[in-house]
Structures are given as C-alpha cells and as structure tokens.
Gaussian input, Z-matrix of N, CA and C with variables (Angstrom, degrees):
# hf/3-21g

backbone

0 1
 N
 C     1     B1
 C     2     B2     1     A1
 N     3     B3     2     A2     1     D1
 C     4     B4     3     A3     2     D2
 C     5     B5     4     A4     3     D3
 N     6     B6     5     A5     4     D4
 C     7     B7     6     A6     5     D5
 C     8     B8     7     A7     6     D6
 N     9     B9     8     A8     7     D7
 C    10    B10     9     A9     8     D8
 C    11    B11    10    A10     9     D9
 N    12    B12    11    A11    10    D10
 C    13    B13    12    A12    11    D11
 C    14    B14    13    A13    12    D12
 N    15    B15    14    A14    13    D13
 C    16    B16    15    A15    14    D14
 C    17    B17    16    A16    15    D15
 N    18    B18    17    A17    16    D16
 C    19    B19    18    A18    17    D17
 C    20    B20    19    A19    18    D18
 N    21    B21    20    A20    19    D19
 C    22    B22    21    A21    20    D20
 C    23    B23    22    A22    21    D21
 N    24    B24    23    A23    22    D22
 C    25    B25    24    A24    23    D23
 C    26    B26    25    A25    24    D24
 N    27    B27    26    A26    25    D25
 C    28    B28    27    A27    26    D26
 C    29    B29    28    A28    27    D27
 N    30    B30    29    A29    28    D28
 C    31    B31    30    A30    29    D29
 C    32    B32    31    A31    30    D30
 N    33    B33    32    A32    31    D31
 C    34    B34    33    A33    32    D32
 C    35    B35    34    A34    33    D33
 N    36    B36    35    A35    34    D34
 C    37    B37    36    A36    35    D35
 C    38    B38    37    A37    36    D36
 N    39    B39    38    A38    37    D37
 C    40    B40    39    A39    38    D38
 C    41    B41    40    A40    39    D39
 N    42    B42    41    A41    40    D40
 C    43    B43    42    A42    41    D41
 C    44    B44    43    A43    42    D42
 N    45    B45    44    A44    43    D43
 C    46    B46    45    A45    44    D44
 C    47    B47    46    A46    45    D45
 N    48    B48    47    A47    46    D46
 C    49    B49    48    A48    47    D47
 C    50    B50    49    A49    48    D48
 N    51    B51    50    A50    49    D49
 C    52    B52    51    A51    50    D50
 C    53    B53    52    A52    51    D51
 N    54    B54    53    A53    52    D52
 C    55    B55    54    A54    53    D53
 C    56    B56    55    A55    54    D54
 N    57    B57    56    A56    55    D55
 C    58    B58    57    A57    56    D56
 C    59    B59    58    A58    57    D57
 N    60    B60    59    A59    58    D58
 C    61    B61    60    A60    59    D59
 C    62    B62    61    A61    60    D60
 N    63    B63    62    A62    61    D61
 C    64    B64    63    A63    62    D62
 C    65    B65    64    A64    63    D63
 N    66    B66    65    A65    64    D64
 C    67    B67    66    A66    65    D65
 C    68    B68    67    A67    66    D66
 N    69    B69    68    A68    67    D67
 C    70    B70    69    A69    68    D68
 C    71    B71    70    A70    69    D69
 N    72    B72    71    A71    70    D70
 C    73    B73    72    A72    71    D71
 C    74    B74    73    A73    72    D72
 N    75    B75    74    A74    73    D73
 C    76    B76    75    A75    74    D74
 C    77    B77    76    A76    75    D75
 N    78    B78    77    A77    76    D76
 C    79    B79    78    A78    77    D77
 C    80    B80    79    A79    78    D78
 N    81    B81    80    A80    79    D79
 C    82    B82    81    A81    80    D80
 C    83    B83    82    A82    81    D81
 N    84    B84    83    A83    82    D82
 C    85    B85    84    A84    83    D83
 C    86    B86    85    A85    84    D84
 N    87    B87    86    A86    85    D85
 C    88    B88    87    A87    86    D86
 C    89    B89    88    A88    87    D87
 N    90    B90    89    A89    88    D88
 C    91    B91    90    A90    89    D89
 C    92    B92    91    A91    90    D90
 N    93    B93    92    A92    91    D91
 C    94    B94    93    A93    92    D92
 C    95    B95    94    A94    93    D93
 N    96    B96    95    A95    94    D94
 C    97    B97    96    A96    95    D95
 C    98    B98    97    A97    96    D96
 N    99    B99    98    A98    97    D97
 C   100   B100    99    A99    98    D98
 C   101   B101   100   A100    99    D99
 N   102   B102   101   A101   100   D100
 C   103   B103   102   A102   101   D101
 C   104   B104   103   A103   102   D102
 N   105   B105   104   A104   103   D103
 C   106   B106   105   A105   104   D104
 C   107   B107   106   A106   105   D105
 N   108   B108   107   A107   106   D106
 C   109   B109   108   A108   107   D107
 C   110   B110   109   A109   108   D108
 N   111   B111   110   A110   109   D109
 C   112   B112   111   A111   110   D110
 C   113   B113   112   A112   111   D111
 N   114   B114   113   A113   112   D112
 C   115   B115   114   A114   113   D113
 C   116   B116   115   A115   114   D114
 N   117   B117   116   A116   115   D115
 C   118   B118   117   A117   116   D116
 C   119   B119   118   A118   117   D117
 N   120   B120   119   A119   118   D118
 C   121   B121   120   A120   119   D119
 C   122   B122   121   A121   120   D120
 N   123   B123   122   A122   121   D121
 C   124   B124   123   A123   122   D122
 C   125   B125   124   A124   123   D123
 N   126   B126   125   A125   124   D124
 C   127   B127   126   A126   125   D125
 C   128   B128   127   A127   126   D126
 N   129   B129   128   A128   127   D127
 C   130   B130   129   A129   128   D128
 C   131   B131   130   A130   129   D129
 N   132   B132   131   A131   130   D130
 C   133   B133   132   A132   131   D131
 C   134   B134   133   A133   132   D132
 N   135   B135   134   A134   133   D133
 C   136   B136   135   A135   134   D134
 C   137   B137   136   A136   135   D135
 N   138   B138   137   A137   136   D136
 C   139   B139   138   A138   137   D137
 C   140   B140   139   A139   138   D138
 N   141   B141   140   A140   139   D139
 C   142   B142   141   A141   140   D140
 C   143   B143   142   A142   141   D141
 N   144   B144   143   A143   142   D142
 C   145   B145   144   A144   143   D143
 C   146   B146   145   A145   144   D144
 N   147   B147   146   A146   145   D145
 C   148   B148   147   A147   146   D146
 C   149   B149   148   A148   147   D147
 N   150   B150   149   A149   148   D148
 C   151   B151   150   A150   149   D149
 C   152   B152   151   A151   150   D150
 N   153   B153   152   A152   151   D151
 C   154   B154   153   A153   152   D152
 C   155   B155   154   A154   153   D153
 N   156   B156   155   A155   154   D154
 C   157   B157   156   A156   155   D155
 C   158   B158   157   A157   156   D156
 N   159   B159   158   A158   157   D157
 C   160   B160   159   A159   158   D158
 C   161   B161   160   A160   159   D159
 N   162   B162   161   A161   160   D160
 C   163   B163   162   A162   161   D161
 C   164   B164   163   A163   162   D162
 N   165   B165   164   A164   163   D163
 C   166   B166   165   A165   164   D164
 C   167   B167   166   A166   165   D165
 N   168   B168   167   A167   166   D166
 C   169   B169   168   A168   167   D167
 C   170   B170   169   A169   168   D168
 N   171   B171   170   A170   169   D169
 C   172   B172   171   A171   170   D170
 C   173   B173   172   A172   171   D171
 N   174   B174   173   A173   172   D172
 C   175   B175   174   A174   173   D173
 C   176   B176   175   A175   174   D174
 N   177   B177   176   A176   175   D175
 C   178   B178   177   A177   176   D176
 C   179   B179   178   A178   177   D177
 N   180   B180   179   A179   178   D178
 C   181   B181   180   A180   179   D179
 C   182   B182   181   A181   180   D180
 N   183   B183   182   A182   181   D181
 C   184   B184   183   A183   182   D182
 C   185   B185   184   A184   183   D183
 N   186   B186   185   A185   184   D184
 C   187   B187   186   A186   185   D185
 C   188   B188   187   A187   186   D186
 N   189   B189   188   A188   187   D187
 C   190   B190   189   A189   188   D188
 C   191   B191   190   A190   189   D189
 N   192   B192   191   A191   190   D190
 C   193   B193   192   A192   191   D191
 C   194   B194   193   A193   192   D192
 N   195   B195   194   A194   193   D193
 C   196   B196   195   A195   194   D194
 C   197   B197   196   A196   195   D195
 N   198   B198   197   A197   196   D196
 C   199   B199   198   A198   197   D197
 C   200   B200   199   A199   198   D198
 N   201   B201   200   A200   199   D199
 C   202   B202   201   A201   200   D200
 C   203   B203   202   A202   201   D201
 N   204   B204   203   A203   202   D202
 C   205   B205   204   A204   203   D203
 C   206   B206   205   A205   204   D204
 N   207   B207   206   A206   205   D205
 C   208   B208   207   A207   206   D206
 C   209   B209   208   A208   207   D207
 N   210   B210   209   A209   208   D208
 C   211   B211   210   A210   209   D209
 C   212   B212   211   A211   210   D210
 N   213   B213   212   A212   211   D211
 C   214   B214   213   A213   212   D212
 C   215   B215   214   A214   213   D213
 N   216   B216   215   A215   214   D214
 C   217   B217   216   A216   215   D215
 C   218   B218   217   A217   216   D216
 N   219   B219   218   A218   217   D217
 C   220   B220   219   A219   218   D218
 C   221   B221   220   A220   219   D219
 N   222   B222   221   A221   220   D220
 C   223   B223   222   A222   221   D221
 C   224   B224   223   A223   222   D222
 N   225   B225   224   A224   223   D223
 C   226   B226   225   A225   224   D224
 C   227   B227   226   A226   225   D225
 N   228   B228   227   A227   226   D226
 C   229   B229   228   A228   227   D227
 C   230   B230   229   A229   228   D228
 N   231   B231   230   A230   229   D229
 C   232   B232   231   A231   230   D230
 C   233   B233   232   A232   231   D231
 N   234   B234   233   A233   232   D232
 C   235   B235   234   A234   233   D233
 C   236   B236   235   A235   234   D234
 N   237   B237   236   A236   235   D235
 C   238   B238   237   A237   236   D236
 C   239   B239   238   A238   237   D237
 N   240   B240   239   A239   238   D238
 C   241   B241   240   A240   239   D239
 C   242   B242   241   A241   240   D240
 N   243   B243   242   A242   241   D241
 C   244   B244   243   A243   242   D242
 C   245   B245   244   A244   243   D243
 N   246   B246   245   A245   244   D244
 C   247   B247   246   A246   245   D245
 C   248   B248   247   A247   246   D246
 N   249   B249   248   A248   247   D247
 C   250   B250   249   A249   248   D248
 C   251   B251   250   A250   249   D249
 N   252   B252   251   A251   250   D250
 C   253   B253   252   A252   251   D251
 C   254   B254   253   A253   252   D252
 N   255   B255   254   A254   253   D253
 C   256   B256   255   A255   254   D254
 C   257   B257   256   A256   255   D255
 N   258   B258   257   A257   256   D256
 C   259   B259   258   A258   257   D257
 C   260   B260   259   A259   258   D258
 N   261   B261   260   A260   259   D259
 C   262   B262   261   A261   260   D260
 C   263   B263   262   A262   261   D261
 N   264   B264   263   A263   262   D262
 C   265   B265   264   A264   263   D263
 C   266   B266   265   A265   264   D264
 N   267   B267   266   A266   265   D265
 C   268   B268   267   A267   266   D266
 C   269   B269   268   A268   267   D267
 N   270   B270   269   A269   268   D268
 C   271   B271   270   A270   269   D269
 C   272   B272   271   A271   270   D270
 N   273   B273   272   A272   271   D271
 C   274   B274   273   A273   272   D272
 C   275   B275   274   A274   273   D273
 N   276   B276   275   A275   274   D274
 C   277   B277   276   A276   275   D275
 C   278   B278   277   A277   276   D276
 N   279   B279   278   A278   277   D277
 C   280   B280   279   A279   278   D278
 C   281   B281   280   A280   279   D279
 N   282   B282   281   A281   280   D280
 C   283   B283   282   A282   281   D281
 C   284   B284   283   A283   282   D282
 N   285   B285   284   A284   283   D283
 C   286   B286   285   A285   284   D284
 C   287   B287   286   A286   285   D285
 N   288   B288   287   A287   286   D286
 C   289   B289   288   A288   287   D287
 C   290   B290   289   A289   288   D288
 N   291   B291   290   A290   289   D289
 C   292   B292   291   A291   290   D290
 C   293   B293   292   A292   291   D291
 N   294   B294   293   A293   292   D292
 C   295   B295   294   A294   293   D293
 C   296   B296   295   A295   294   D294
 N   297   B297   296   A296   295   D295
 C   298   B298   297   A297   296   D296
 C   299   B299   298   A298   297   D297
 N   300   B300   299   A299   298   D298
 C   301   B301   300   A300   299   D299
 C   302   B302   301   A301   300   D300
 N   303   B303   302   A302   301   D301
 C   304   B304   303   A303   302   D302
 C   305   B305   304   A304   303   D303
 N   306   B306   305   A305   304   D304
 C   307   B307   306   A306   305   D305
 C   308   B308   307   A307   306   D306
 N   309   B309   308   A308   307   D307
 C   310   B310   309   A309   308   D308
 C   311   B311   310   A310   309   D309
 N   312   B312   311   A311   310   D310
 C   313   B313   312   A312   311   D311
 C   314   B314   313   A313   312   D312
 N   315   B315   314   A314   313   D313
 C   316   B316   315   A315   314   D314
 C   317   B317   316   A316   315   D315
 N   318   B318   317   A317   316   D316
 C   319   B319   318   A318   317   D317
 C   320   B320   319   A319   318   D318
 N   321   B321   320   A320   319   D319
 C   322   B322   321   A321   320   D320
 C   323   B323   322   A322   321   D321
 N   324   B324   323   A323   322   D322
 C   325   B325   324   A324   323   D323
 C   326   B326   325   A325   324   D324
 N   327   B327   326   A326   325   D325
 C   328   B328   327   A327   326   D326
 C   329   B329   328   A328   327   D327
 N   330   B330   329   A329   328   D328
 C   331   B331   330   A330   329   D329
 C   332   B332   331   A331   330   D330
 N   333   B333   332   A332   331   D331
 C   334   B334   333   A333   332   D332
 C   335   B335   334   A334   333   D333

   B1=1.4502
   B2=1.5286
   B3=1.3112
   B4=1.4525
   B5=1.5197
   B6=1.3060
   B7=1.4629
   B8=1.5265
   B9=1.3023
   B10=1.4539
   B11=1.5172
   B12=1.3128
   B13=1.4570
   B14=1.5230
   B15=1.3347
   B16=1.4618
   B17=1.5222
   B18=1.3314
   B19=1.4597
   B20=1.5220
   B21=1.3193
   B22=1.4557
   B23=1.5270
   B24=1.2947
   B25=1.4627
   B26=1.5246
   B27=1.3339
   B28=1.4509
   B29=1.5340
   B30=1.3469
   B31=1.4607
   B32=1.5270
   B33=1.3393
   B34=1.4667
   B35=1.5276
   B36=1.3307
   B37=1.4649
   B38=1.5182
   B39=1.3346
   B40=1.4652
   B41=1.5194
   B42=1.3219
   B43=1.4602
   B44=1.5260
   B45=1.3325
   B46=1.4635
   B47=1.5312
   B48=1.3222
   B49=1.4635
   B50=1.5225
   B51=1.3226
   B52=1.4686
   B53=1.5256
   B54=1.3245
   B55=1.4658
   B56=1.5187
   B57=1.3357
   B58=1.4569
   B59=1.5161
   B60=1.3373
   B61=1.4630
   B62=1.5174
   B63=1.3427
   B64=1.4553
   B65=1.5187
   B66=1.3255
   B67=1.4531
   B68=1.5234
   B69=1.3396
   B70=1.4573
   B71=1.5246
   B72=1.3227
   B73=1.4531
   B74=1.5142
   B75=1.3320
   B76=1.4588
   B77=1.5301
   B78=1.3366
   B79=1.4566
   B80=1.5253
   B81=1.3294
   B82=1.4610
   B83=1.5266
   B84=1.3117
   B85=1.4661
   B86=1.5194
   B87=1.3321
   B88=1.4567
   B89=1.5201
   B90=1.3234
   B91=1.4595
   B92=1.5256
   B93=1.3389
   B94=1.4629
   B95=1.5201
   B96=1.3262
   B97=1.4591
   B98=1.5221
   B99=1.3246
   B100=1.4700
   B101=1.5174
   B102=1.3371
   B103=1.4646
   B104=1.5312
   B105=1.3135
   B106=1.4604
   B107=1.5246
   B108=1.3108
   B109=1.4614
   B110=1.5258
   B111=1.3193
   B112=1.4605
   B113=1.5217
   B114=1.3293
   B115=1.4531
   B116=1.5261
   B117=1.3250
   B118=1.4562
   B119=1.5174
   B120=1.3288
   B121=1.4560
   B122=1.5234
   B123=1.3402
   B124=1.4612
   B125=1.5224
   B126=1.3217
   B127=1.4503
   B128=1.5165
   B129=1.3181
   B130=1.4610
   B131=1.5192
   B132=1.3296
   B133=1.4595
   B134=1.5266
   B135=1.3282
   B136=1.4586
   B137=1.5258
   B138=1.3106
   B139=1.4545
   B140=1.5270
   B141=1.3218
   B142=1.4703
   B143=1.5278
   B144=1.3206
   B145=1.4638
   B146=1.5249
   B147=1.3145
   B148=1.4565
   B149=1.5199
   B150=1.3358
   B151=1.4563
   B152=1.5261
   B153=1.3194
   B154=1.4564
   B155=1.5381
   B156=1.3206
   B157=1.4604
   B158=1.5300
   B159=1.3182
   B160=1.4598
   B161=1.5265
   B162=1.3276
   B163=1.4656
   B164=1.5236
   B165=1.3415
   B166=1.4713
   B167=1.5255
   B168=1.3208
   B169=1.4557
   B170=1.5214
   B171=1.3275
   B172=1.4675
   B173=1.5257
   B174=1.3313
   B175=1.4610
   B176=1.5295
   B177=1.3229
   B178=1.4717
   B179=1.5186
   B180=1.3384
   B181=1.4694
   B182=1.5119
   B183=1.3355
   B184=1.4639
   B185=1.5316
   B186=1.3200
   B187=1.4680
   B188=1.5293
   B189=1.3245
   B190=1.4655
   B191=1.5273
   B192=1.3281
   B193=1.4610
   B194=1.5262
   B195=1.3314
   B196=1.4630
   B197=1.5209
   B198=1.3251
   B199=1.4632
   B200=1.5270
   B201=1.3295
   B202=1.4680
   B203=1.5298
   B204=1.3340
   B205=1.4622
   B206=1.5250
   B207=1.3453
   B208=1.4661
   B209=1.5247
   B210=1.3296
   B211=1.4679
   B212=1.5267
   B213=1.3286
   B214=1.4629
   B215=1.5272
   B216=1.3285
   B217=1.4658
   B218=1.5285
   B219=1.3300
   B220=1.4648
   B221=1.5182
   B222=1.3326
   B223=1.4552
   B224=1.5172
   B225=1.3229
   B226=1.4631
   B227=1.5232
   B228=1.3290
   B229=1.4548
   B230=1.5181
   B231=1.3317
   B232=1.4630
   B233=1.5241
   B234=1.3242
   B235=1.4626
   B236=1.5218
   B237=1.3194
   B238=1.4578
   B239=1.5272
   B240=1.3383
   B241=1.4645
   B242=1.5174
   B243=1.3250
   B244=1.4633
   B245=1.5214
   B246=1.3325
   B247=1.4646
   B248=1.5225
   B249=1.3181
   B250=1.4581
   B251=1.5205
   B252=1.3238
   B253=1.4538
   B254=1.5252
   B255=1.3302
   B256=1.4627
   B257=1.5267
   B258=1.3245
   B259=1.4642
   B260=1.5243
   B261=1.3166
   B262=1.4651
   B263=1.5335
   B264=1.3138
   B265=1.4622
   B266=1.5302
   B267=1.3219
   B268=1.4703
   B269=1.5280
   B270=1.3177
   B271=1.4634
   B272=1.5283
   B273=1.3305
   B274=1.4618
   B275=1.5234
   B276=1.3273
   B277=1.4671
   B278=1.5209
   B279=1.3405
   B280=1.4543
   B281=1.5215
   B282=1.3160
   B283=1.4626
   B284=1.5271
   B285=1.3237
   B286=1.4669
   B287=1.5299
   B288=1.3264
   B289=1.4590
   B290=1.5246
   B291=1.3223
   B292=1.4651
   B293=1.5225
   B294=1.3211
   B295=1.4668
   B296=1.5268
   B297=1.3400
   B298=1.4639
   B299=1.5229
   B300=1.3375
   B301=1.4670
   B302=1.5232
   B303=1.3247
   B304=1.4558
   B305=1.5251
   B306=1.3218
   B307=1.4656
   B308=1.5258
   B309=1.3350
   B310=1.4629
   B311=1.5254
   B312=1.3240
   B313=1.4667
   B314=1.5259
   B315=1.3191
   B316=1.4607
   B317=1.5308
   B318=1.3385
   B319=1.4688
   B320=1.5262
   B321=1.3401
   B322=1.4651
   B323=1.5235
   B324=1.3343
   B325=1.4632
   B326=1.5371
   B327=1.3347
   B328=1.4699
   B329=1.5256
   B330=1.3201
   B331=1.4614
   B332=1.5226
   B333=1.3325
   B334=1.4739
   B335=1.5173
   A1=108.26
   A2=116.78
   A3=121.76
   A4=110.07
   A5=115.13
   A6=120.14
   A7=109.59
   A8=115.32
   A9=118.97
   A10=108.63
   A11=116.25
   A12=121.70
   A13=108.08
   A14=116.34
   A15=120.11
   A16=111.31
   A17=114.65
   A18=121.46
   A19=107.31
   A20=116.74
   A21=119.30
   A22=113.67
   A23=117.01
   A24=121.17
   A25=110.98
   A26=115.36
   A27=121.81
   A28=111.38
   A29=117.34
   A30=119.70
   A31=111.34
   A32=118.33
   A33=120.37
   A34=110.22
   A35=116.56
   A36=120.43
   A37=110.69
   A38=117.14
   A39=120.88
   A40=111.66
   A41=117.21
   A42=121.21
   A43=111.13
   A44=116.73
   A45=120.70
   A46=110.45
   A47=117.62
   A48=120.53
   A49=112.26
   A50=117.98
   A51=119.38
   A52=112.86
   A53=118.56
   A54=120.79
   A55=114.27
   A56=118.05
   A57=120.86
   A58=113.31
   A59=114.41
   A60=120.60
   A61=107.88
   A62=116.36
   A63=118.83
   A64=111.37
   A65=114.29
   A66=123.45
   A67=106.75
   A68=116.52
   A69=121.05
   A70=109.64
   A71=115.85
   A72=122.50
   A73=111.10
   A74=116.42
   A75=120.93
   A76=111.44
   A77=116.98
   A78=119.63
   A79=113.56
   A80=118.25
   A81=119.52
   A82=111.12
   A83=114.80
   A84=122.28
   A85=107.16
   A86=115.85
   A87=120.41
   A88=108.77
   A89=116.16
   A90=123.28
   A91=107.67
   A92=116.55
   A93=121.35
   A94=109.44
   A95=116.58
   A96=122.85
   A97=108.69
   A98=116.27
   A99=121.50
   A100=109.41
   A101=116.35
   A102=120.28
   A103=109.41
   A104=116.92
   A105=121.13
   A106=112.11
   A107=117.19
   A108=122.39
   A109=109.72
   A110=116.14
   A111=121.87
   A112=111.43
   A113=116.91
   A114=121.95
   A115=109.10
   A116=115.20
   A117=120.78
   A118=110.33
   A119=115.82
   A120=122.67
   A121=106.26
   A122=116.86
   A123=119.36
   A124=111.07
   A125=114.11
   A126=122.13
   A127=108.09
   A128=116.66
   A129=121.73
   A130=107.80
   A131=116.39
   A132=120.53
   A133=109.69
   A134=114.95
   A135=122.01
   A136=106.79
   A137=117.40
   A138=121.73
   A139=111.32
   A140=115.32
   A141=119.76
   A142=112.06
   A143=117.65
   A144=120.22
   A145=112.86
   A146=117.43
   A147=121.13
   A148=114.08
   A149=117.88
   A150=118.99
   A151=110.85
   A152=115.20
   A153=119.83
   A154=110.44
   A155=116.35
   A156=121.31
   A157=112.27
   A158=117.30
   A159=120.54
   A160=110.55
   A161=116.74
   A162=120.87
   A163=110.91
   A164=117.85
   A165=120.73
   A166=110.81
   A167=116.95
   A168=119.99
   A169=111.97
   A170=117.43
   A171=120.63
   A172=110.13
   A173=116.42
   A174=120.76
   A175=110.18
   A176=117.03
   A177=120.59
   A178=111.33
   A179=117.16
   A180=120.13
   A181=111.70
   A182=116.80
   A183=120.64
   A184=111.03
   A185=117.01
   A186=121.04
   A187=109.80
   A188=117.26
   A189=121.34
   A190=111.38
   A191=117.94
   A192=121.58
   A193=111.05
   A194=116.80
   A195=119.86
   A196=111.07
   A197=117.36
   A198=120.49
   A199=110.89
   A200=116.93
   A201=120.89
   A202=110.79
   A203=116.77
   A204=119.97
   A205=113.09
   A206=117.79
   A207=119.22
   A208=113.77
   A209=118.68
   A210=119.80
   A211=113.54
   A212=118.52
   A213=120.22
   A214=112.45
   A215=117.32
   A216=121.62
   A217=112.79
   A218=118.08
   A219=121.74
   A220=111.98
   A221=115.02
   A222=120.69
   A223=108.03
   A224=116.40
   A225=121.33
   A226=110.77
   A227=115.67
   A228=121.10
   A229=114.19
   A230=117.68
   A231=121.27
   A232=110.81
   A233=115.42
   A234=122.23
   A235=106.37
   A236=117.47
   A237=122.38
   A238=108.15
   A239=116.16
   A240=120.99
   A241=108.28
   A242=115.49
   A243=122.77
   A244=108.12
   A245=116.14
   A246=121.88
   A247=109.70
   A248=116.24
   A249=120.59
   A250=108.62
   A251=117.62
   A252=123.19
   A253=109.65
   A254=116.97
   A255=121.79
   A256=112.70
   A257=117.38
   A258=120.34
   A259=111.84
   A260=116.65
   A261=121.23
   A262=109.44
   A263=116.93
   A264=120.77
   A265=109.51
   A266=117.36
   A267=120.01
   A268=113.15
   A269=117.64
   A270=120.56
   A271=111.56
   A272=117.08
   A273=121.64
   A274=113.11
   A275=117.68
   A276=120.87
   A277=108.99
   A278=115.97
   A279=121.24
   A280=109.45
   A281=116.08
   A282=122.64
   A283=111.62
   A284=117.05
   A285=121.21
   A286=112.67
   A287=117.75
   A288=119.94
   A289=110.13
   A290=116.64
   A291=120.34
   A292=109.96
   A293=117.49
   A294=121.25
   A295=110.87
   A296=116.92
   A297=120.61
   A298=111.34
   A299=117.28
   A300=121.47
   A301=110.64
   A302=115.49
   A303=120.83
   A304=111.28
   A305=117.04
   A306=120.38
   A307=110.68
   A308=117.63
   A309=120.78
   A310=111.69
   A311=116.66
   A312=119.85
   A313=112.14
   A314=118.23
   A315=120.10
   A316=111.14
   A317=116.87
   A318=119.44
   A319=110.40
   A320=116.32
   A321=119.71
   A322=110.91
   A323=116.69
   A324=121.52
   A325=111.49
   A326=117.32
   A327=123.67
   A328=111.69
   A329=116.61
   A330=120.46
   A331=111.95
   A332=117.44
   A333=121.01
   A334=108.05
   D1=131.52
   D2=-179.74
   D3=-80.47
   D4=142.11
   D5=177.06
   D6=-75.82
   D7=149.95
   D8=175.39
   D9=-92.32
   D10=144.28
   D11=179.13
   D12=-77.26
   D13=136.80
   D14=-177.45
   D15=-128.09
   D16=152.14
   D17=172.05
   D18=-77.54
   D19=134.38
   D20=-177.21
   D21=-121.41
   D22=-29.97
   D23=-174.64
   D24=-91.52
   D25=149.62
   D26=-179.52
   D27=-60.89
   D28=-40.57
   D29=-178.22
   D30=-67.75
   D31=-27.52
   D32=176.51
   D33=-67.84
   D34=-43.74
   D35=176.41
   D36=-62.66
   D37=-46.34
   D38=-178.38
   D39=-61.06
   D40=-38.22
   D41=179.24
   D42=-61.89
   D43=-45.84
   D44=179.95
   D45=-68.36
   D46=-42.48
   D47=-177.32
   D48=-68.68
   D49=-32.51
   D50=-178.18
   D51=-88.68
   D52=-32.00
   D53=-175.45
   D54=-105.88
   D55=-13.43
   D56=-175.55
   D57=-86.86
   D58=165.32
   D59=173.87
   D60=-85.38
   D61=146.85
   D62=-178.16
   D63=-122.12
   D64=150.34
   D65=-179.88
   D66=-136.17
   D67=125.11
   D68=-173.29
   D69=-106.57
   D70=126.49
   D71=177.40
   D72=-110.12
   D73=-168.51
   D74=-178.69
   D75=-69.18
   D76=-47.98
   D77=-177.26
   D78=-111.78
   D79=-23.60
   D80=-179.96
   D81=-130.83
   D82=153.28
   D83=171.35
   D84=-113.67
   D85=146.27
   D86=-177.19
   D87=-124.67
   D88=129.44
   D89=174.50
   D90=-112.37
   D91=132.15
   D92=-175.14
   D93=-127.59
   D94=133.32
   D95=177.13
   D96=-142.49
   D97=133.77
   D98=178.62
   D99=-67.12
   D100=137.59
   D101=175.39
   D102=-117.43
   D103=178.91
   D104=-176.43
   D105=-100.24
   D106=13.87
   D107=-179.00
   D108=-97.53
   D109=175.50
   D110=178.35
   D111=-103.69
   D112=16.10
   D113=-179.70
   D114=-144.37
   D115=162.57
   D116=177.87
   D117=-85.65
   D118=144.32
   D119=175.64
   D120=-122.76
   D121=128.38
   D122=-177.31
   D123=-114.69
   D124=156.89
   D125=173.04
   D126=-137.00
   D127=143.20
   D128=-179.87
   D129=-126.41
   D130=128.32
   D131=-179.55
   D132=-131.54
   D133=131.05
   D134=176.76
   D135=-130.52
   D136=128.76
   D137=-177.47
   D138=-65.42
   D139=139.00
   D140=179.99
   D141=-86.24
   D142=-4.72
   D143=-177.00
   D144=-78.49
   D145=-27.22
   D146=-175.31
   D147=-95.74
   D148=-19.88
   D149=-174.22
   D150=-149.76
   D151=166.52
   D152=179.64
   D153=-89.18
   D154=-179.18
   D155=-173.69
   D156=-64.51
   D157=-36.50
   D158=-179.49
   D159=-62.86
   D160=-45.48
   D161=-179.95
   D162=-68.01
   D163=-40.22
   D164=178.22
   D165=-61.10
   D166=-44.06
   D167=-179.23
   D168=-67.54
   D169=-34.06
   D170=176.46
   D171=-64.13
   D172=-44.83
   D173=179.28
   D174=-62.60
   D175=-43.07
   D176=178.55
   D177=-62.14
   D178=-40.91
   D179=177.95
   D180=-62.84
   D181=-41.65
   D182=179.27
   D183=-63.41
   D184=-44.72
   D185=179.48
   D186=-64.41
   D187=-45.73
   D188=-178.78
   D189=-62.45
   D190=-41.90
   D191=-179.82
   D192=-65.15
   D193=-41.87
   D194=177.13
   D195=-63.96
   D196=-39.99
   D197=178.08
   D198=-62.60
   D199=-42.24
   D200=-179.92
   D201=-61.71
   D202=-37.23
   D203=-179.42
   D204=-67.21
   D205=-31.41
   D206=-175.68
   D207=-109.01
   D208=0.82
   D209=-172.96
   D210=-65.91
   D211=-25.03
   D212=179.17
   D213=-71.21
   D214=-19.79
   D215=-179.90
   D216=-92.32
   D217=-3.18
   D218=-174.15
   D219=-90.06
   D220=149.54
   D221=168.87
   D222=-68.18
   D223=149.12
   D224=-176.64
   D225=-100.00
   D226=157.79
   D227=176.04
   D228=99.60
   D229=32.97
   D230=-178.09
   D231=-132.52
   D232=147.95
   D233=166.61
   D234=-95.09
   D235=127.40
   D236=-177.11
   D237=-126.19
   D238=126.55
   D239=176.61
   D240=-115.78
   D241=128.59
   D242=176.93
   D243=-105.19
   D244=124.98
   D245=177.88
   D246=-115.89
   D247=136.57
   D248=174.54
   D249=-76.91
   D250=135.05
   D251=179.41
   D252=-67.66
   D253=120.60
   D254=-176.17
   D255=-64.02
   D256=-27.26
   D257=-178.05
   D258=-77.44
   D259=-17.52
   D260=-178.73
   D261=-87.35
   D262=135.68
   D263=179.62
   D264=-73.24
   D265=141.41
   D266=179.90
   D267=-64.32
   D268=-25.84
   D269=178.48
   D270=-67.37
   D271=-21.11
   D272=-178.70
   D273=-87.65
   D274=5.03
   D275=-179.62
   D276=-60.73
   D277=121.29
   D278=-176.99
   D279=-130.51
   D280=132.19
   D281=-177.73
   D282=-55.38
   D283=-47.18
   D284=-174.41
   D285=-72.33
   D286=-36.10
   D287=177.02
   D288=-67.13
   D289=-42.31
   D290=177.69
   D291=-62.61
   D292=-41.69
   D293=179.88
   D294=-62.68
   D295=-45.94
   D296=179.06
   D297=-63.25
   D298=-43.64
   D299=176.45
   D300=-57.55
   D301=-47.44
   D302=-176.15
   D303=-63.33
   D304=-45.36
   D305=-179.14
   D306=-65.48
   D307=-45.73
   D308=-179.15
   D309=-61.59
   D310=-46.50
   D311=-175.85
   D312=-72.85
   D313=-33.39
   D314=176.47
   D315=-71.74
   D316=-29.93
   D317=173.16
   D318=-68.01
   D319=-39.28
   D320=177.29
   D321=-63.23
   D322=-31.81
   D323=-179.70
   D324=-84.38
   D325=1.37
   D326=-178.80
   D327=59.72
   D328=38.95
   D329=176.02
   D330=-100.94
   D331=-15.73
   D332=177.17
   D333=-105.45

C-alpha cells in the first residue's frame, strides 16, 4: 500500500487555509489549493479543545480511510486540508457521514 503525502509544517497549513477555497460539510470542512506537484498532498486538523487525543486520532483515522477509498477518482495536483467541524461532537464521528461529506464537497470543488 502506498503512503499518502501529507502536509506537516504549520506554514503549509496556513498557506492552504488562507489562500484556498473552502467547502463546509456537516462534520468536516475542506480547503483546496492548487500545488505545483503531480500528486495530491493532504492535511488533517482536529482541534484539541473539544476532545482528547484518543478521539482526535479516531477522527483522523476515519478521514484518512475515507480519503484512501476515493483518492483514485480525484484530480491530481492539489493541497487538501480536512478540518473537523468544531460544533460537531467527537462522539458523533461517523464513517458514512464523513464519506458523504467528502464526496459532496470534492465534487463541488471539481476534484472528482
């Protein structure tokens, strides 16, 4: 299984969040910015104020797994940041809702 490329530095996240287009779903928000590479680079951010580390890691795993399932259908060459909606409780994290949010918002961004 190939690893997915991820954003790691704070300035990379800030660049996408300030210059990218955003799409807000029920449980996740997606920020998209064109990059100069031939592959997609993703970043996942979950606020530490609403939940503990176990819940944050569960949410990140759910988002990452959904991304892996649909990444073959995506256009390449974008930085994509997934943010967990702060108003949504971490206990309500659901695989299928995240998947539907992700597909709908990526279609709106013309990436699928």
